[in-house]
C-alpha positions in Angstrom: 156.5 132.0 268.4 154.4 132.1 271.6 156.4 134.8 273.6 156.0 135.7 277.2 155.8 139.5 278.0 159.5 139.6 279.0 160.6 138.5 275.7 158.3 140.5 273.4 160.7 143.4 272.8 163.5 141.0 271.9 161.4 139.3 269.3 160.0 142.6 267.9 163.6 144.0 267.6 164.3 141.1 265.2 161.5 142.1 263.2 158.6 140.0 264.9 155.2 141.1 264.5 152.3 140.4 267.0 149.7 138.4 265.4 147.3 137.6 268.2 146.8 135.7 271.3 149.0 132.7 272.0 148.7 130.2 274.8 148.6 130.8 278.5 148.7 134.7 278.2 151.5 134.7 275.7 151.4 136.6 272.5 151.8 135.0 269.2 154.4 136.7 267.1 155.6 135.9 263.5 159.2 136.2 262.3 159.8 136.0 258.5 163.0 134.5 257.2 164.1 132.6 260.2 167.0 130.3 259.3 167.4 127.4 261.6 171.2 127.4 261.3 171.9 131.2 261.2 169.2 132.0 263.9 169.7 128.9 266.2 171.9 130.7 268.8 169.5 133.6 269.0 166.4 131.3 269.2 168.1 129.2 272.0 168.9 132.5 273.8 165.4 133.7 273.6 164.1 130.2 274.5 163.2 131.1 278.2 160.7 133.6 276.9 159.6 132.1 273.6 158.4 128.9 272.3 158.5 127.9 268.6 155.0 126.9 267.6 155.8 126.2 263.9 157.2 125.2 261.7 157.6 121.7 263.2 161.0 121.1 261.7 162.4 124.2 263.4 160.7 123.3 266.8 162.3 119.8 266.6 165.7 121.2 265.6 165.6 123.5 268.7 164.5 120.9 271.1 167.4 118.6 270.0 169.9 121.6 270.3 168.5 122.2 273.7 168.9 118.6 274.7 172.4 118.6 273.8 173.1 121.7 275.8 171.5 120.1 278.8 173.5 116.9 278.3 176.8 118.9 277.9 176.1 120.5 281.2 174.9 117.5 283.2 177.4 116.5 285.8 178.1 112.8 285.6 179.5 110.9 288.6 181.5 107.6 288.4 179.7 104.6 289.8 180.7 103.0 293.1 184.4 102.6 293.7 
């Protein structure tokens, strides 16, 4: 994960270790044994402060989940009456 300063404590509390510099001033942190199903809610919750870098499958799974959350909260209006 690339993690912003505000999210580092949360990732560290889950066992994340700092493995170096990420992008844009973030820190690259590694989590071992992340399960895309079991940990999905936690990963979505930390999403504002962390970006999944790899594996690609996990990153794409979370992108799809975030798209569904956005879609579910998008207000749709009826067309012209």
